N, C-alpha and C positions, 0 to 999 in steps of 0.2 A: 743719538743720533744726530749729527749735525745737520742743518737745514740744507747747507750747500750740498752736502753728501746725497742727501735724500733726492734733491733736485736733480743731481746727476743720473740717477737711475732712471729719472723720469723719461730723459731722452731715449735711452735705449729702448725701453719697451715701446715709447710711441713708434720708433724707427719702424721696426720690424712689424709691428703691430699695424702700421699704416696700410699694409698690404690688404688687411682686412677689408678696409673701406668700401667704397662705393660698389666695388666691382663684385663681390661674392655674393650678387643679388641671389636671393633664395633659391635652392633646390629644393627638389622633393617633389613626386607625384601626387598630388590633389588626391585625396580618398572621394571627392565627388568630382563631377566634370565640372569645367572651367567655370562656366554659365551657373550651372547648380551651385559651386562653391560660392561664386561671388554674390548670387543670391541669397543664401545662407548667411554670408558674412553681412549683406547689407540689412537683413534685419535684425540683426544684433549689434549694429554700429552705436557706439556710445559719443558722447560729448566729453569735452573736456570741462573742467570748471573754469570759471571767469578767472584771466590772469590778475595775480597781485604784482606788485612792482617793490624790489629793493634796492637800495645803494648799497653795491659791494666792489670794493677793491677798485674805486674809480668810475664804474660803469652803472647803470641802471639794467637791471636784469629782471624778465618777467618770468613769473613762476606759476605754476599751476600745482593746488593742494587740495587734499581731502584727507579727513579721518583725523583721529587723536590716538596718541600713544608713541611707541618708539619710532623715532623719525628714519625714514627710508627715502634717501635721495637716490632720484632716477637719473643718469647723465647719459645723454644722447649720443649717437655717432655722427658720422657724414654721409651722404646729404640728408641730415633727419632734423628732427625739433622735438621739444617736449610732447608733441602731438604722437610721436612714436610709441608713447607709455600709454597711450589712452585706454588699453585694455588693462594694463596693471594699477593706474592710480584708484580706480573703483573697487578692485579687488583687494588690495591691500587696506583701503578703508574697512571695507566690510567684514577683514580679518581682523580689524582692531590694531591697526599700524597707521601712522601719519606719512603719507605718500606726499612727496615734494618732487616736483618734476619742473626744472628751469629750461626755459629757452638759453643755451649756452652762450658765451662770448662769441658774437659774431653772427649769431643765428635769430631767425625769427624777430619778436617783438625786442628782443635784448640788445643793445647798443652795438655798435660795430666800430672799434677803434680803427682809425686809417693807418696807422704804422703798423707794418708787417711783424716787428718784434714785439709788438703788444700781445702777441698769441703763443707764448711759451708753456710748456708745461708748468711752470711756476706762477705764472698769471692764472692758468686754467684752475690749480689745485686752490690759491688764493682766494679765485672768486667763490668757491665753494667754503671756505672759511668764513669770508663775510656773510655769505649766505646764512651760515648756522647764527654767526652773530646777530643778524638782522632779525632772527626768528627766537633770538633768545635760547638757542638750542647748543648744549655742551657737547653731545655727542650723538653721531648719526650710524647708521648703516648706509654703504655706499654700494649702489649697484649700476653699474656700467656695461653699456654695449658699444661695440666698435671703438671709434675713438674715445668714448665716455669708458670703456673699461680700462684705457691706459690712464686716464684721469683717477679712477677709483682705485687703481692699483698702486699710484704712486701717493694717495693720500696717506696711507699709515706709515709711508717713509719719510713725507715731507712734514705730517702733521699728526702723528701719533697719538697725541692727545684730544685728537676729534672724531675719532673714528673708533666704532663700537665693533664693525665688522665689514666684511667686503664680499660681494658677488660680481663676478665677471661672466658676463654673457657672450659666448663666442670668444671673448678676448682672454686669454690666459696671462698670467706674468711671465715675462721674459726678461732674461739679463741682458744689460748692455752688449751690443755687438763689438767686435775688436776693431772694426773700422767704422767710419763714417757712414751711416745708412745711404745716404745718396750715392756715394762711391761703390757700394756694396749692390745695390741696385743697376747702376749702371752697367757693371760687370756681368752681373747675371740676367738682367732682365732687358737690358738695352735702353737707349735714349728716349722710346716711345712709351715706354711704362708709365703709368698715369702718374706714380708718385714725383718721379722723374719729370716728367712734362708739365707738371704742376709748378714747379721751381720758377718757370718762365712767367716773370709778372705779365697779367691780363690775358694769355692765352687760352687757358683752361676756362678761367671765367666767362670770356666771350663766346667759346664753343658750348658749353652748357646752357646760357643764357639764350642762345640764338632759338633755341625752341625747348624751353623749360619742360613741357609736355612729352616731348619725344625723349629727353633724358630720363625723365623719372621712368618713361614705359620701357627704357632699355636696363635701368638698375633695376628697379621693383618686380623683379621676377622670380619664379623657380621652374623648375622643370628644364627640357632640353640641355643645354650646354652648361647651366647652371645646376648641374647636378654632377656630382662625385664620379659616378662612372661613365658618364657621356663626358666630362671634363679631361679624365684620364685617355681618351681615345684621340685627343686633339692633337695634332702633329707639334713638334716643338716650336715652330716658326709661327703658329697661328696666333693673330692677335689677341685673342682670349687668353691663350696660354701664357703670354708675357703680360697680361693684365693692360692692353694698349688701349684705354677707355676712349681716348678722343678719336681712333682709327673707328674702333666699333661704332661710335655713334653717326659715323657719317654712311653707314649701311642703312638701307630704306627699313622703315619701322617694321613694315611686314615682314621682314627676314627675321627680325630678332626670335631666336628660340625660346621655346618653354612659354610660360603665360604669365600676365601681371596679376598679382596676388592682390592688389588693393580694389577697393570697390571703386566706383565713379565718384563717388562722394570724399573718399579718403584721398584718391588721386587729386582731385581739385583742391584740397586744403594744402597739400604740399606744392601743386602749381602755383595756385595763387599766391602763397606766402614769398616761394621763391622769385616769382615774376616781379614783385615788390621789392626783394630784398637783393636778388643776384647771390651769387655763391662766393664771391669773394671771403667774406668773414670766415667761413669754413675751410675753404682752400689753403687761407693763412695760417690754419694749424700745420698742415703739410710743410708749409715754408720755414718752419720752425724746428723741422727735423733733425738738421744738422747742429742747429744750435742747442737744442735739447740734449744732444749726444753729447756735446761738449760741458754743457752742466753736468752730465752723468759721470763725469770722473770720480774715482775713489768712494764710490757709494757701494755699500754692502746691502744686498737684497735681502731682507728677512721681515718678515710679516708676522707680528705676533697677536693678531686677534682671529677669532674664527672665520673664515673664508670659505667660499662656495664657488666653483666653476662649472658652469654649465654649457657644455658644447652642443654643437648642431651635427648631426650624421653626414649632411650635405654641404657642408659650408666647404667651399673648393679653397680658399686661401688659408683658414685657420681650421683643419679638422681636430675632432677631439684630440688625436694623437700630440697636437701642438702643445698640450698642457703636460706633456710626459715630462716629469722631474720636477714639477711645481714643488712637491713636496720637502725637497730640499730647501725651499726659501719660504715655504709656508706650511709649517708644522701641522697646524689645525685646519686641514683643506678636505672639504667633501667635493667629489665630481659626480656628475650625471650628464647623461646625451639624450639628446631628444631626437628620436627616430624621424626619417623622412621630413626633414628640415633644413633648410639653407641658411644664409648669413643674416637674414634679417628676422632672427628667432622671436622676438617680443610681438613681432607684427604676423608673421607666418604661423605661429604655434602659441598664441597667447594663453590658452586654457592650460595647456602642458607647463609652461614656464610659470604661470601664477601658482600651479599646484606646488610645483618645486620648490619654488622660493616661499612661498608660505608655510609649506612643512617644515623647511629648513629653520626659518625665522622661529616657528613656533617651538622647535626642539632648543636651538642655541638660546633663545631669548626668554621663552615662557610668558605665561599669561601675566606676570608681573610688569613686563615691558609695557603692556597695552593699558596703561592708565592715565 
């Protein structure tokens, strides 16, 4: 497959996938009460390994890694960081795999190019190839959540010789949309939909940065309206129904439904990082959605490596049903669904996700990969 063709699809996936992003903040009712759950989570908090740095595709990238064996590259979404994989890195390492989690282009300790068009899906995938090159790795399994899911599904299309397998967490593989994505979103969800609003330079960047803690308190939640059943009850013109994040952010923090699932220490990590970096780098991924759509012309979606899709029961933007029909594009596909879980799966239900991923890796790649 020609590289241009592969890039093309990238856009499509991205476009529709983008809906996933910030908005589908976890759903699900905690098994423990809010404070009890946070107390239990606090007792089990894990630290990231110290970052290492590589030069890849013209930028300096921060990478967190642990373990030896088959490389598993963990790609985060928006507004997240490599830190979002803090529960998976040690679990994969303990299971005999080489876990590699970068702060991706525009995020965290990785460089943030100023040019908006430096954040296309081609750049993002080429970053991953450069990362493998810097580490002397021929092939890896790519595991991605949210925007990271767009990246990992595009990797076998753009760089099939570098991919051993793909794991999509919440994010399924989707075909290119028939019309440009922003046009489609304006038509169905209006000008205030967050992806549409993100196209305006500086507006969302400033709104999110005005009170970083409040931004994360709004997004990193489960229960309440961030629950599939409750979401279905919303009137059609509700800001939440149309994913109008900037309007939602104007409400008092105490009125946000559901509960924050991060511990105070975890919340501080995100808040401290984004207070320093701002949100522009990540938002620039969205500003390339239509550019990615253009790149996606003539692409045939076909992934010829072992793949796993893990859905979350209460993801209100990308429910497990969004993966229906993937088998037509991914012949060697397994699916799994995590109950009582919203959008931020690897942080909300880390033990369940770790079990599913490691079981799949063991069955597909075996002990011979852990050398």
